[in-house]
N, CA, C and O of each residue as an XYZ file, in Angstrom:
1016
protein
N      35.347     91.341     14.038
C      34.931     90.168     14.959
C      35.132     88.965     14.291
O      34.658     88.782     13.170
N      35.904     87.983     14.980
C      36.561     86.758     14.527
C      36.493     85.720     15.454
O      36.912     85.915     16.595
N      36.046     84.687     15.140
C      36.315     83.238     15.663
C      37.258     82.354     14.831
O      37.138     82.077     13.638
N      38.184     81.979     15.653
C      39.302     81.282     14.919
C      39.646     80.021     15.823
O      39.434     79.899     17.029
N      40.258     79.070     14.905
C      40.572     77.723     15.565
C      42.077     77.927     15.068
O      42.332     78.292     13.920
N      43.127     77.638     16.108
C      44.404     77.741     15.863
C      45.079     76.378     16.123
O      45.204     76.012     17.292
N      45.529     75.589     15.097
C      46.118     74.367     15.341
C      45.639     73.366     16.256
O      46.411     72.685     16.932
N      44.179     73.240     16.305
C      43.393     72.225     17.296
C      43.745     70.856     17.012
O      43.573     70.337     15.909
N      44.252     70.258     18.047
C      44.402     68.788     18.100
C      43.811     68.317     19.075
O      44.050     68.663     20.232
N      42.785     67.291     18.675
C      41.974     66.531     19.745
C      42.164     65.063     19.518
O      42.408     64.605     18.402
N      42.039     64.283     20.676
C      42.019     63.025     20.724
C      41.052     62.619     21.861
O      40.992     63.152     22.969
N      40.255     61.517     21.376
C      39.077     60.837     22.118
C      39.270     59.493     22.263
O      39.241     58.756     21.278
N      39.472     59.061     23.422
C      39.606     57.527     23.584
C      40.839     57.094     22.950
O      40.910     55.932     22.551
N      41.728     57.817     22.823
C      43.181     57.544     22.375
C      43.237     57.643     20.752
O      44.295     57.543     20.130
N      42.043     57.839     20.177
C      42.033     58.177     18.652
C      42.204     59.599     18.330
O      41.703     60.506     18.994
N      42.924     59.758     17.293
C      42.935     61.168     16.643
C      41.589     61.739     16.298
O      40.968     61.033     15.504
N      41.032     62.734     16.653
C      39.875     63.336     16.116
C      40.079     64.456     15.072
O      39.630     64.525     13.928
N      40.871     65.317     15.752
C      41.319     66.542     14.839
C      42.917     66.595     14.935
O      43.654     66.572     15.920
N      43.198     66.675     13.541
C      44.943     66.674     13.522
C      45.384     68.088     13.232
O      45.785     68.404     12.112
N      45.315     68.905     14.194
C      45.881     70.046     13.922
C      45.018     71.164     12.732
O      45.394     71.529     11.618
N      43.867     71.466     13.420
C      42.813     72.148     12.436
C      42.945     73.639     12.683
O      42.771     74.056     13.828
N      43.257     74.520     11.640
C      43.305     75.826     12.019
C      42.052     76.481     10.828
O      41.829     75.918      9.757
N      41.499     77.462     11.179
C      40.465     78.078     10.498
C      39.837     79.540     11.195
O      39.664     79.814     12.382
N      39.612     80.230     10.142
C      38.893     81.831     10.546
C      37.545     81.684     10.021
O      37.187     81.072      9.014
N      36.762     82.428     10.972
C      35.287     82.378     10.554
C      34.916     83.879     11.037
O      35.109     84.437     12.118
N      34.276     84.354      9.760
C      33.993     85.911      9.937
C      32.474     86.265     10.064
O      31.558     85.621      9.551
N      32.355     87.393     10.829
C      30.816     87.864     11.295
C      30.263     88.267      9.916
O      31.078     88.546      9.036
N      28.880     88.324      9.646
C      28.248     88.536      8.521
C      28.405     87.319      7.386
O      27.869     87.389      6.280
N      28.994     86.504      7.706
C      29.132     85.312      6.733
C      28.704     84.057      7.314
O      28.776     83.898      8.532
N      28.262     83.145      6.542
C      27.744     81.653      6.739
C      29.031     80.828      6.242
O      29.505     80.978      5.116
N      29.550     79.935      7.210
C      30.501     79.023      6.993
C      29.865     77.568      7.129
O      29.384     77.271      8.223
N      29.836     76.760      6.225
C      29.403     75.431      6.213
C      30.585     74.432      6.470
O      31.578     74.507      5.747
N      30.521     73.577      7.390
C      31.410     72.412      7.597
C      31.033     71.096      7.024
O      30.177     70.395      7.563
N      31.681     70.732      5.898
C      31.365     69.580      5.325
C      32.461     68.204      5.483
O      33.643     68.268      5.821
N      31.831     67.212      5.201
C      32.904     66.027      5.091
C      32.143     64.787      5.652
O      31.091     64.859      6.287
N      32.734     63.768      5.373
C      31.877     62.352      5.786
C      31.876     62.160      7.095
O      32.621     62.826      7.813
N      31.088     61.274      7.566
C      31.062     60.782      8.969
C      32.295     60.462      9.488
O      33.077     59.718      8.898
N      32.562     61.064     10.740
C      33.652     60.859     11.531
C      34.794     61.749     11.023
O      35.954     61.542     11.381
N      34.443     62.778     10.155
C      35.642     63.653      9.709
C      36.060     64.740     10.823
O      37.084     65.417     10.730
N      35.253     64.814     11.758
C      35.563     65.839     12.962
C      34.982     67.122     12.982
O      35.502     68.050     13.602
N      33.916     67.234     12.329
C      32.960     68.395     12.071
C      32.283     68.792     13.340
O      32.334     69.934     13.796
N      31.615     67.747     13.915
C      31.101     68.191     15.272
C      31.980     68.339     16.247
O      31.700     69.146     17.133
N      33.105     67.680     16.306
C      34.124     67.922     17.299
C      34.720     69.335     17.349
O      34.988     70.049     18.316
N      34.854     69.538     15.999
C      35.429     71.215     15.788
C      34.576     72.146     16.354
O      35.026     72.991     17.128
N      33.319     72.098     16.046
C      32.294     72.840     16.551
C      32.221     72.983     17.997
O      32.131     74.078     18.552
N      32.264     71.783     18.645
C      32.339     71.470     20.233
C      33.590     72.335     20.595
O      33.531     73.113     21.547
N      34.636     72.212     19.898
C      35.931     72.747     20.520
C      35.762     74.416     20.251
O      36.323     75.238     20.976
N      35.022     74.742     19.257
C      34.830     76.288     19.044
C      34.032     76.767     20.048
O      34.343     77.896     20.426
N      33.201     76.312     20.536
C      32.206     76.686     21.675
C      32.605     76.533     23.323
O      31.997     76.965     24.302
N      33.801     75.788     23.248
C      34.509     75.427     24.679
C      33.825     74.388     25.362
O      34.043     74.192     26.558
N      32.889     73.595     24.613
C      32.355     72.480     25.253
C      33.232     71.236     25.363
O      32.921     70.292     26.089
N      34.465     71.269     24.532
C      35.558     70.098     24.564
C      36.758     71.048     24.525
O      36.873     72.124     23.936
N      37.656     70.356     25.329
C      38.931     71.254     25.497
C      39.996     70.254     24.454
O      40.019     69.030     24.331
N      40.709     71.159     23.888
C      41.534     70.209     22.679
C      42.971     69.986     23.364
O      43.431     70.733     24.227
N      43.566     68.926     22.885
C      44.736     68.443     23.550
C      45.738     69.552     23.380
O      46.444     69.957     24.303
N      45.762     69.999     22.215
C      46.819     71.353     22.215
C      46.179     72.249     21.031
O      45.328     71.693     20.335
N      46.442     73.289     20.809
C      45.939     74.432     20.056
C      44.700     75.049     20.892
O      44.358     74.604     21.987
N      44.134     76.020     20.303
C      42.955     76.876     21.116
C      42.183     77.508     20.024
O      42.517     77.689     18.853
N      40.922     77.853     20.728
C      40.048     78.715     19.927
C      39.937     80.161     20.400
O      40.030     80.383     21.607
N      39.780     80.986     19.689
C      40.076     82.434     19.805
C      38.618     83.096     19.472
O      38.136     83.002     18.343
N      37.963     83.765     20.527
C      36.775     84.641     20.284
C      37.050     85.855     20.369
O      37.320     86.333     21.471
N      37.046     86.625     19.232
C      36.973     88.114     19.239
C      38.492     88.567     19.602
O      38.655     89.649     20.165
N      39.740     87.641     19.242
C      41.047     87.892     19.588
C      41.383     87.411     21.076
O      42.538     87.615     21.448
N      40.607     86.870     21.861
C      40.941     86.339     23.230
C      40.624     84.976     23.327
O      39.492     84.606     23.014
N      41.591     84.067     23.775
C      41.532     82.610     23.839
C      40.146     82.468     24.543
O      39.737     83.175     25.464
N      39.461     81.370     23.912
C      37.993     81.157     24.404
C      37.950     80.665     25.899
O      37.118     81.061     26.716
N      39.038     79.671     26.182
C      39.228     79.041     27.342
C      39.250     79.958     28.438
O      38.754     79.602     29.506
N      39.848     81.292     28.294
C      39.993     82.078     29.286
C      38.908     83.119     29.435
O      38.936     83.891     30.394
N      37.798     83.181     28.377
C      36.655     83.850     28.518
C      35.624     83.553     29.483
O      34.997     82.498     29.387
N      35.398     84.337     30.356
C      34.138     83.880     31.172
C      33.096     83.582     30.816
O      32.578     84.345     30.000
N      32.278     82.300     31.272
C      31.345     81.822     30.703
C      30.109     82.571     30.424
O      29.382     82.288     29.472
N      29.832     83.675     31.379
C      28.680     84.501     31.052
C      28.939     85.322     29.672
O      28.127     85.488     28.762
N      30.178     85.759     29.744
C      30.554     86.465     28.431
C      30.408     85.600     27.161
O      29.796     85.992     26.168
N      31.019     84.384     27.260
C      31.086     83.562     26.137
C      29.630     83.368     25.873
O      29.287     83.556     24.706
N      28.760     83.048     26.681
C      27.345     82.878     26.388
C      26.545     84.019     25.669
O      25.730     83.691     24.807
N      26.718     85.243     25.953
C      26.443     86.377     25.473
C      26.693     86.680     23.986
O      25.947     87.339     23.261
N      27.875     86.089     23.635
C      28.587     86.240     22.339
C      28.294     85.082     21.453
O      28.121     85.272     20.249
N      28.224     83.804     22.013
C      28.135     82.662     21.097
C      27.203     81.772     21.721
O      27.194     81.551     22.932
N      26.259     81.159     20.719
C      25.138     80.222     20.707
C      25.456     78.895     20.101
O      25.954     78.876     18.976
N      25.225     77.827     20.714
C      25.228     76.558     19.991
C      24.116     75.718     20.042
O      23.472     75.485     21.065
N      23.927     75.328     19.088
C      22.742     73.960     18.854
C      23.504     72.886     18.564
O      24.281     72.720     17.624
N      23.167     72.064     19.593
C      23.734     70.649     19.218
C      22.951     69.760     18.494
O      21.748     69.954     18.317
N      23.623     68.683     18.012
C      22.873     67.629     17.092
C      22.032     66.853     18.161
O      22.578     66.492     19.203
N      20.659     66.582     17.906
C      19.609     66.088     18.735
C      19.784     66.398     20.151
O      20.039     65.492     20.945
N      19.656     67.708     20.555
C      19.789     68.046     21.803
C      18.490     67.727     22.747
O      17.332     67.905     22.371
N      18.866     67.229     24.026
C      18.067     66.721     24.835
C      17.474     68.150     25.664
O      18.222     69.095     25.916
N      16.388     68.135     25.939
C      15.564     68.921     26.794
C      15.112     68.380     27.919
O      14.146     67.624     27.817
N      15.666     68.620     29.185
C      15.488     67.699     30.184
C      14.219     68.240     31.015
O      13.605     67.442     31.722
N      13.863     69.441     30.948
C      12.803     70.054     31.523
C      11.658     70.433     30.945
O      11.756     71.420     30.215
N      10.442     69.869     31.069
C       9.076     70.060     30.352
C       8.482     71.374     30.578
O       7.336     71.519     31.002
N       9.430     72.515     30.231
C       8.860     73.650     30.183
C       8.008     74.125     29.187
O       7.974     73.590     28.079
N       7.139     75.333     29.566
C       6.292     75.712     28.390
C       7.387     76.227     27.252
O       8.502     76.664     27.537
N       6.923     76.109     26.079
C       7.907     76.571     24.962
C       8.209     77.839     25.291
O       9.426     78.013     25.243
N       7.467     79.012     25.676
C       7.894     80.316     25.876
C       8.971     80.465     26.873
O       9.891     81.258     26.676
N       8.881     79.560     28.193
C       9.741     79.664     29.144
C      11.067     79.055     28.721
O      12.001     79.576     29.331
N      11.393     78.222     27.963
C      12.319     77.655     27.233
C      12.963     78.685     26.346
O      14.167     78.897     26.492
N      12.265     79.356     25.427
C      12.975     80.348     24.563
C      13.447     81.402     25.564
O      14.567     81.890     25.417
N      12.736     81.744     26.474
C      13.353     82.982     27.379
C      14.713     82.606     27.999
O      15.535     83.469     28.307
N      14.914     81.307     28.167
C      16.149     81.111     28.884
C      17.434     81.599     27.879
O      18.555     81.866     28.311
N      17.055     81.657     26.518
C      18.228     82.492     25.850
C      18.664     83.846     26.291
O      19.757     84.302     25.957
N      17.870     84.454     26.992
C      18.030     85.822     27.472
C      18.769     85.746     28.891
O      19.026     86.808     29.457
N      19.116     84.541     29.478
C      19.712     84.674     30.777
C      20.892     85.215     30.887
O      21.194     85.707     31.975
N      21.964     85.256     29.630
C      23.181     85.756     29.903
C      23.092     87.238     29.813
O      24.152     87.862     29.775
N      22.083     87.813     29.778
C      21.853     89.269     29.307
C      21.333     89.836     30.575
O      21.497     91.025     30.845
N      20.733     89.043     31.329
C      20.106     89.500     32.796
C      20.949     89.477     33.839
O      21.980     88.807     33.769
N      20.605     90.272     35.059
C      21.179     90.541     36.240
C      20.934     89.240     36.977
O      20.214     88.327     36.574
N      21.639     89.272     38.133
C      21.207     87.771     39.008
C      19.760     88.177     39.683
O      19.071     87.270     40.149
N      19.402     89.239     39.724
C      17.900     89.575     40.276
C      17.174     90.418     39.608
O      17.610     91.407     39.020
N      15.771     89.986     39.680
C      14.753     90.689     38.888
C      14.255     89.915     37.786
O      14.805     88.875     37.424
N      13.207     90.403     37.229
C      12.739     89.733     36.139
C      13.314     90.059     34.638
O      14.421     90.570     34.471
N      12.510     89.735     33.660
C      13.116     90.065     32.344
C      12.722     91.517     32.096
O      11.758     92.001     32.689
N      13.419     92.189     31.268
C      13.156     93.584     31.071
C      12.237     93.609     29.768
O      11.960     92.564     29.181
N      11.839     94.687     29.403
C      11.044     94.910     28.038
C      12.029     94.708     26.703
O      11.502     94.535     25.605
N      13.317     94.732     26.829
C      14.184     94.292     25.676
C      14.257     92.706     25.827
O      14.565     92.107     24.796
N      14.029     91.981     26.912
C      14.145     90.637     26.819
C      13.016     90.028     26.405
O      13.192     88.940     25.856
N      11.597     90.521     26.539
C      10.399     90.189     26.094
C      10.467     90.212     24.485
O      10.363     89.325     23.637
N      10.630     91.254     24.439
C      10.920     91.672     22.848
C      11.648     90.718     22.154
O      11.173     90.168     21.160
N      12.689     90.482     22.553
C      13.782     89.413     21.876
C      13.040     88.209     21.861
O      13.042     87.659     20.760
N      12.428     87.658     22.720
C      11.814     86.342     22.975
C      10.438     86.334     21.964
O      10.206     85.399     21.197
N       9.754     87.281     22.067
C       8.410     87.541     21.383
C       9.169     87.367     19.550
O       8.798     86.537     18.720
N      10.202     88.356     19.368
C      10.651     88.434     17.889
C      11.129     86.804     17.436
O      10.767     86.255     16.395
N      11.863     86.304     18.296
C      12.630     84.883     17.918
C      11.474     83.839     17.776
O      11.575     82.968     16.911
N      10.484     83.888     18.516
C       9.419     83.003     18.276
C       8.417     83.184     17.029
O       7.838     82.259     16.462
N       8.321     84.578     16.703
C       7.703     84.897     15.415
C       8.466     84.443     14.423
O       7.923     83.855     13.488
N       9.837     84.630     14.444
C      10.715     84.171     13.180
C      10.778     82.847     13.130
O      10.927     82.410     11.989
N      10.712     82.026     14.016
C      10.668     80.707     13.891
C       9.350     79.863     13.917
O       9.273     78.650     14.113
N       8.348     80.724     13.685
C       6.806     80.202     13.696
C       6.523     79.402     15.034
O       5.718     78.473     14.963
N       6.983     79.623     15.967
C       6.752     78.789     17.278
C       5.775     79.610     18.243
O       5.609     79.110     19.355
N       5.132     80.765     17.970
C       4.316     81.413     18.836
C       3.245     80.714     18.915
O       2.766     80.702     20.049
N       2.507     79.939     17.890
C       1.374     79.271     18.227
C       1.274     78.134     19.196
O       0.201     77.759     19.671
N       2.585     77.536     19.505
C       2.327     76.572     20.522
C       3.243     77.149     21.810
O       3.811     76.322     22.523
N       3.380     78.646     22.102
C       3.913     79.132     23.123
C       3.626     78.543     24.488
O       4.530     78.494     25.322
N       2.504     78.129     24.735
C       2.083     77.707     25.978
C       1.959     76.126     25.796
O       1.251     75.578     26.640
N       2.455     75.429     24.967
C       2.599     74.076     25.213
C       3.752     73.541     25.661
O       4.835     74.016     25.321
N       3.627     72.295     26.629
C       4.946     71.536     27.071
C       5.708     71.223     26.193
O       5.275     70.666     25.184
N       7.169     71.529     26.370
C       8.210     71.163     25.430
C       8.043     69.808     24.799
O       8.061     69.586     23.589
N       7.875     68.909     25.781
C       7.911     67.370     25.595
C       6.623     66.872     24.845
O       6.406     65.695     24.556
N       5.716     68.046     24.542
C       4.640     67.575     23.687
C       4.755     67.778     22.143
O       4.020     67.343     21.257
N       5.689     68.426     22.072
C       6.304     68.826     20.495
C       6.822     67.680     19.527
O       7.420     66.736     20.044
N       6.665     67.700     18.416
C       7.260     66.839     17.397
C       8.972     67.202     17.360
O       9.440     68.232     17.846
N       9.600     66.371     16.831
C      11.040     66.598     16.722
C      11.135     67.947     15.948
O      11.832     68.845     16.421
N      10.535     68.106     14.902
C      10.604     69.333     14.035
C      10.373     70.412     14.797
O      11.191     71.331     14.839
N       8.937     70.430     15.668
C       8.956     71.615     16.246
C       9.873     72.028     17.360
O      10.231     73.184     17.586
N      10.228     70.904     18.061
C      11.244     71.154     19.098
C      12.552     71.595     18.495
O      13.298     72.246     19.225
N      12.928     71.332     17.276
C      14.267     72.029     16.699
C      13.770     73.398     16.328
O      14.647     74.262     16.343
N      12.792     73.715     16.062
C      12.307     75.280     15.900
C      12.512     76.281     17.107
O      12.971     77.421     17.167
N      11.974     75.379     18.078
C      12.010     76.066     19.488
C      13.351     76.120     19.994
O      13.608     77.096     20.699
N      14.191     75.348     19.804
C      15.751     75.644     20.287
C      16.421     76.411     19.487
O      17.393     77.004     19.953
N      16.105     76.565     18.252
C      16.671     77.768     17.280
C      16.051     79.134     17.680
O      16.615     80.212     17.495
N      14.754     78.964     18.284
C      14.085     80.320     18.748
C      14.979     80.698     20.027
O      15.299     81.883     20.115
N      15.376     79.902     20.932
C      16.036     80.277     22.208
C      17.339     80.681     21.936
O      17.845     81.469     22.735
N      18.084     80.258     20.841
C      19.174     80.821     20.396
C      19.233     82.152     20.011
O      19.954     83.045     20.458
N      18.229     82.197     18.958
C      17.977     83.636     18.516
C      17.465     84.527     19.454
O      17.676     85.725     19.266
N      16.811     84.158     20.461
C      16.575     85.148     21.589
C      17.706     85.710     22.290
O      17.684     86.817     22.828
N      18.633     84.975     22.274
C      19.803     85.706     22.881
C      20.640     86.586     22.140
O      21.689     87.019     22.617
N      20.180     86.912     20.847
C      21.006     87.794     20.013
C      22.465     87.716     20.016
O      23.197     88.657     20.321
N      22.826     86.636     19.690
C      24.371     86.344     19.911
C      25.201     86.801     18.594
O      24.706     86.956     17.478
N      26.349     86.958     18.889
C      27.151     87.267     17.789
C      27.711     86.195     16.776
O      28.146     86.374     15.638
N      27.602     85.220     17.387
C      27.966     83.727     16.776
C      27.025     82.828     17.054
O      26.807     82.588     18.242
N      26.224     82.099     15.965
C      25.472     81.058     15.896
C      26.244     79.825     15.356
O      26.713     79.882     14.220
N      26.386     78.791     16.065
C      27.055     77.653     15.755
C      25.967     76.447     15.900
O      25.434     76.228     16.987
N      25.691     75.731     14.819
C      24.627     74.654     14.876
C      25.208     73.556     14.070
O      25.871     73.676     13.040
N      24.815     72.310     14.772
C      25.534     70.832     14.239
C      24.063     70.360     13.627
O      23.059     70.269     14.332
N      24.089     70.118     12.430
C      22.902     69.447     11.759
C      21.492     70.007     12.143
O      20.599     69.314     12.629
N      21.399     71.313     11.874
C      20.126     71.991     12.306
C      18.915     71.615     11.595
O      17.819     71.818     12.117
N      19.051     70.948     10.155
C      18.064     70.606      9.417
C      17.436     69.217      9.439
O      16.448     68.886      8.784
N      18.228     68.342     10.389
C      18.074     67.058     10.362
C      16.599     66.610     10.459
O      16.031     65.836      9.689
N      16.113     67.190     11.467
C      14.503     66.737     11.741
C      13.568     67.510     11.100
O      12.405     67.243     11.405
N      13.737     68.418     10.276
C      12.859     69.318      9.530
C      12.286     68.968      8.452
O      13.077     68.280      7.807
N      10.960     69.134      7.735
C      10.537     68.948      6.762
C      10.964     69.947      5.536
O      11.338     71.088      5.805
N      10.906     69.537      4.328
C      11.599     70.430      3.372
C      11.425     72.138      3.502
O      12.307     72.995      3.438
N       9.828     72.310      3.726
C       9.681     73.786      3.883
C      10.145     74.199      5.039
O      10.294     75.421      5.056
N      10.448     73.637      6.059
C      10.881     74.256      7.409
C      12.577     74.098      7.148
O      13.341     74.812      7.797
N      12.948     73.398      6.441
C      14.491     73.429      6.175
C      14.650     74.924      5.631
O      15.326     75.781      6.200
N      14.007     75.093      4.573
C      14.215     76.310      3.740
C      13.888     77.697      4.876
O      14.574     78.719      4.843
N      13.142     77.569      5.499
C      12.603     78.589      6.512
C      13.847     78.963      7.543
O      14.136     80.107      7.894
N      14.507     77.767      7.943
C      15.688     77.670      8.831
C      16.848     78.348      8.292
O      17.600     79.073      8.943
N      16.968     78.009      6.800
C      18.347     78.631      6.236
C      17.904     80.022      5.940
O      18.816     80.846      5.878
N      16.824     80.407      5.766
C      16.570     81.917      5.659
C      16.804     82.600      6.890
O      17.393     83.680      6.923
N      16.377     82.029      7.884
C      16.694     82.452      9.414
C      18.112     82.752      9.560
O      18.492     83.862      9.933
N      18.997     81.689      9.246
C      20.478     81.910      9.125
C      20.944     82.992      8.462
O      21.552     83.908      9.016
N      20.650     82.933      7.103
C      20.896     84.199      6.284
C      20.536     85.335      6.918
O      21.464     86.131      7.062
N      19.147     85.772      7.481
C      18.913     86.844      7.994
C      19.926     87.068      9.047
O      20.451     88.181      9.099
N      20.270     86.148      9.900
C      21.188     86.592     11.254
C      22.479     86.975     10.493
O      23.007     87.976     10.978
N      23.121     86.456      9.444
C      24.114     86.720      8.807
C      24.111     88.081      8.219
O      25.106     88.779      8.409
N      23.063     88.571      7.489
C      23.007     89.714      6.833
C      22.871     90.643      8.161
O      23.075     91.827      7.895
N      22.606     90.417      9.376
C      22.349     91.423     10.406
C      23.478     91.740     10.961
O      23.579     92.649     11.785
N      24.685     90.833     10.461
C      26.096     90.800     11.022
C      26.648     89.771     11.967
O      27.779     89.930     12.424
N      25.895     88.685     12.302
C      26.231     87.555     13.027
C      26.870     86.562     12.259
O      26.358     86.315     11.167
N      27.938     85.901     12.614
C      28.622     84.908     12.222
C      27.875     83.385     12.458
O      27.467     82.935     13.529
N      27.834     82.818     11.274
C      27.002     81.695     11.370
C      28.026     80.519     10.882
O      28.680     80.702      9.856
N      28.142     79.442     11.547
C      28.870     78.132     11.132
C      27.967     76.936     11.388
O      27.563     76.626     12.509
N      27.691     76.314     10.305
C      26.703     75.103     10.342
C      27.417     73.715      9.890
O      28.175     73.693      8.920
N      27.185     72.804     10.494
C      27.394     71.500     10.010
C      26.215     70.879      9.349
O      25.145     70.617      9.898
N      26.550     70.664      8.047
C      25.356     70.072      7.136
C      25.863     68.889      6.281
O      27.064     68.795      6.025
N      24.980     68.005      5.846
C      25.353     66.973      5.270
C      24.942     67.132      3.909
O      25.632     66.614      3.031
N      23.762     67.871      3.571
C      23.389     68.013      2.087
C      24.073     69.086      1.452
O      24.036     70.257      1.832
N      24.744     68.615      0.398
C      25.770     69.339     -0.478
C      24.826     70.439     -1.064
O      25.284     71.567     -1.245
N      23.523     70.153     -1.366
C      22.667     71.220     -2.220
C      22.298     72.338     -1.197
O      22.153     73.515     -1.529
N      22.151     71.849      0.131
C      21.887     72.859      1.001
C      22.964     73.696      1.250
O      22.735     74.895      1.410
N      24.064     73.287      1.309
C      25.452     73.844      1.385
C      25.539     74.856      0.570
O      25.926     75.972      0.918
N      25.128     74.492     -0.767
C      25.417     75.337     -2.138
C      24.517     76.593     -1.924
O      24.855     77.734     -2.237
N      23.206     76.210     -1.292
C      22.196     77.187     -1.387
C      22.727     78.342     -0.572
O      22.701     79.501     -0.986
N      23.247     77.954      0.691
C      23.410     79.166      1.779
C      24.637     79.490      2.137
O      24.741     80.504      2.827
N      25.952     78.694      1.757
C      27.187     78.965      2.158
C      27.749     80.175      1.605
O      27.527     80.452      0.426
N      28.390     80.857      2.270
C      29.247     81.761      1.807
C      30.781     81.452      1.485
O      31.479     81.813      0.538
N      31.088     80.593      2.695
C      32.281     79.861      2.941
C      32.255     78.408      3.194
O      31.302     77.922      3.804
N      33.193     77.706      2.786
C      32.735     76.184      3.141
C      34.330     75.768      3.543
O      35.328     76.076      2.892
N      34.286     74.951      4.845
C      35.294     74.119      5.179
C      35.254     72.554      5.111
O      34.467     71.931      5.825
N      36.032     71.981      4.324
C      35.821     70.312      4.147
C      36.844     69.824      4.899
O      38.013     70.193      4.790
N      36.350     68.830      5.820
C      37.189     67.921      6.615
C      37.107     66.610      6.309
O      36.032     66.080      6.026
N      38.245     65.971      6.342
C      38.160     64.462      6.117
C      39.552     63.862      7.259
O      40.679     64.347      7.358
N      39.065     62.876      7.878
C      40.017     62.207      8.900
C      40.532     63.228      9.763
O      41.734     63.209     10.029
N      39.757     64.153     10.254
C      40.319     65.334     11.007
C      41.306     66.340     10.857
O      41.923     67.036     11.664
N      41.299     66.229      9.443
C      42.283     67.478      8.760
C      41.391     68.324      7.859
O      40.322     67.939      7.387
N      41.975     69.575      7.666
C      41.226     70.554      6.473
C      41.757     69.983      5.247
O      42.960     69.756      5.120
N      40.735     69.696      4.166
C      41.052     69.492      2.996
C      40.956     70.523      2.163
O      41.697     70.496      1.180
N      40.139     71.548      2.318
C      39.580     72.755      1.510
C      39.134     73.648      2.425
O      38.535     73.205      3.405
N      39.310     74.867      2.304
C      38.878     76.115      3.134
C      38.868     77.215      2.112
O      39.855     77.546      1.454
N      37.393     77.884      2.012
C      37.342     79.057      1.116
C      35.753     79.315      0.687
O      34.780     78.675      1.087
N      35.770     80.410     -0.221
C      34.552     80.700     -0.844
C      33.929     79.500     -1.257
O      34.629     78.580     -1.679
N      32.571     79.386     -1.182
C      31.750     78.229     -1.520
C      32.019     78.005     -3.172
O      32.188     76.899     -3.685
N      32.022     79.284     -3.889
C      32.012     79.305     -5.344
C      33.151     78.547     -5.925
O      33.104     78.084     -7.065
N      34.133     78.429     -5.166
C      35.360     77.646     -5.575
C      35.592     76.207     -4.855
O      36.057     75.216     -5.419
N      35.191     76.286     -3.543
C      35.620     75.395     -2.611
C      34.582     74.100     -2.952
O      34.902     72.930     -2.742
N      33.401     74.481     -3.465
C      32.402     73.122     -3.772
C      32.855     72.660     -5.116
O      32.190     73.099     -6.054
N      33.699     71.984     -5.361
C      34.056     71.273     -6.588
C      33.748     70.078     -6.706
O      34.112     69.452     -5.710
N      33.134     69.314     -7.623
C      32.733     67.997     -7.758
C      33.927     67.128     -7.645
O      33.837     66.073     -7.018
N      35.008     67.476     -8.187
C      36.184     66.352     -8.245
C      36.721     66.404     -6.782
O      37.047     65.323     -6.290
N      36.836     67.407     -6.112
C      37.274     67.490     -4.565
C      36.236     66.693     -3.647
O      36.604     65.844     -2.836
N      34.970     67.033     -3.846
C      34.171     66.449     -3.061
C      33.767     64.825     -3.485
O      33.124     64.133     -2.696
N      34.177     64.351     -4.693
C      34.177     63.029     -4.968
C      35.291     62.049     -4.440
O      35.198     60.831     -4.286
N      36.452     62.940     -4.182
C      37.556     62.379     -3.529
C      37.255     62.227     -1.857
O      37.495     61.247     -1.151
N      36.667     63.488     -1.479
C      36.384     63.194      0.295
C      35.525     62.419      0.582
O      35.740     61.728      1.577
N      34.346     62.243     -0.096
C      33.256     61.485      0.147
C      33.669     60.018     -0.353
O      33.025     59.071      0.098
N      34.715     59.781     -1.267
C      34.845     58.398     -1.890
C      33.677     57.982     -2.660
O      33.143     56.885     -2.490
N      33.267     58.867     -3.523
C      32.023     58.387     -4.228
C      31.868     59.353     -5.591
O      32.171     60.543     -5.510
N      31.529     58.953     -6.461
C      31.410     59.858     -7.725
C      30.315     60.771     -7.579
O      29.149     60.395     -7.464
N      30.736     62.140     -7.583
C      29.696     63.285     -7.350
C      29.986     64.177     -8.375
O      31.162     64.506     -8.534
N      28.947     64.716     -9.240
C      28.796     65.371    -10.478
C      28.029     66.602    -10.008
O      27.397     66.592     -8.952
N      28.100     67.707    -10.845
C      27.353     69.023    -10.611
C      26.781     69.334    -11.775
O      27.388     69.175    -12.834
N      25.549     69.812    -11.716
C      24.736     70.470    -12.836
C      24.130     71.751    -12.497
O      24.458     72.356    -11.476
N      23.340     72.147    -13.240
C      22.789     73.815    -12.970
C      21.370     73.612    -13.182
O      20.884     73.212    -14.240
N      20.726     73.905    -12.130
C      19.033     74.007    -11.940
C      18.643     74.918    -12.851
O      19.437     75.720    -13.343
N      17.165     74.862    -13.206
C      16.466     75.844    -13.981
C      16.582     77.361    -13.427
O      16.299     78.340    -14.117
N      17.026     77.423    -12.119
C      16.935     78.899    -11.706
C      18.472     79.217    -11.508
O      18.747     80.212    -10.837
N      19.513     78.437    -12.046
C      20.848     78.820    -12.196
C      21.545     78.346    -10.964
O      22.759     78.540    -10.901
N      20.953     77.770    -10.009
C      21.593     77.351     -8.816
C      22.457     75.945     -9.017
O      22.060     74.993     -9.689
N      23.496     75.996     -8.426
C      24.179     74.789     -8.492
C      23.589     73.517     -7.826
O      23.028     73.615     -6.734
N      23.693     72.445     -8.401
C      23.260     71.036     -7.893
C      23.952     70.078     -7.983
O      24.379     69.798     -9.103
N      24.296     69.263     -6.874
C      25.360     68.076     -6.895
C      24.397     66.924     -6.826
O      23.292     67.013     -6.292
N      24.939     65.690     -7.470
C      24.144     64.479     -7.044
C      25.387     63.370     -7.391
O      26.360     63.545     -8.123
N      25.060     62.328     -6.710
C      25.894     61.039     -6.929
C      25.629     60.356     -8.014
O      24.474     60.011     -8.260
N      26.636     60.065     -8.806
C      26.351     59.343    -10.157
C      26.779     58.103    -10.085
O      26.652     57.350    -11.051
């Protein structure tokens, strides 16, 4: 099972955003997209979900062009968490999470026992059961982020793509969310994340794709791709690496 970008070229407002990006993402692994602001990370993620059509090139989902994959089938296999997503309907939390099951349900009838079980599990995993009956608009930003992740997990997708999913979370819930992504990958899902924190990337990534000005600068296993000299060049600031007491790699600006 594979998600692939093939020579994707994207222009927005006449400006080049992605300049021929090619990459492969694998199930059972977490790939982190890194790069400075404006590097094209979010745009690549949107192309890989079909939300944005590239000027040329294409995305492939399990060997088939994403653009020709029916929307319902695409939604069953691929879930996307946008950066700062809007929630337009003030549903109860459980109702919103249950929307993640819609691609698996028929046009008529209520949720199946499998649907209900998936919703319960997703809410338990994200610690959102406690406010299951609260209106979504009453939640804090961090609580809402966890609910939206629960909606994705309820769909049991083969691919999880998330754009800066840690941004509104406190440190404890950041770690909890990273553990959820790791659990999903260990269960066989492919996970692609846009992150800004190099240390969180070092903690979670199996693979790293580094972008700068819309082009791939580096792509490979995190052990070799997360290189202080490379990152210093990409971010145009001095970045150094050390090792923490637990042996984990740590990056810092000097």
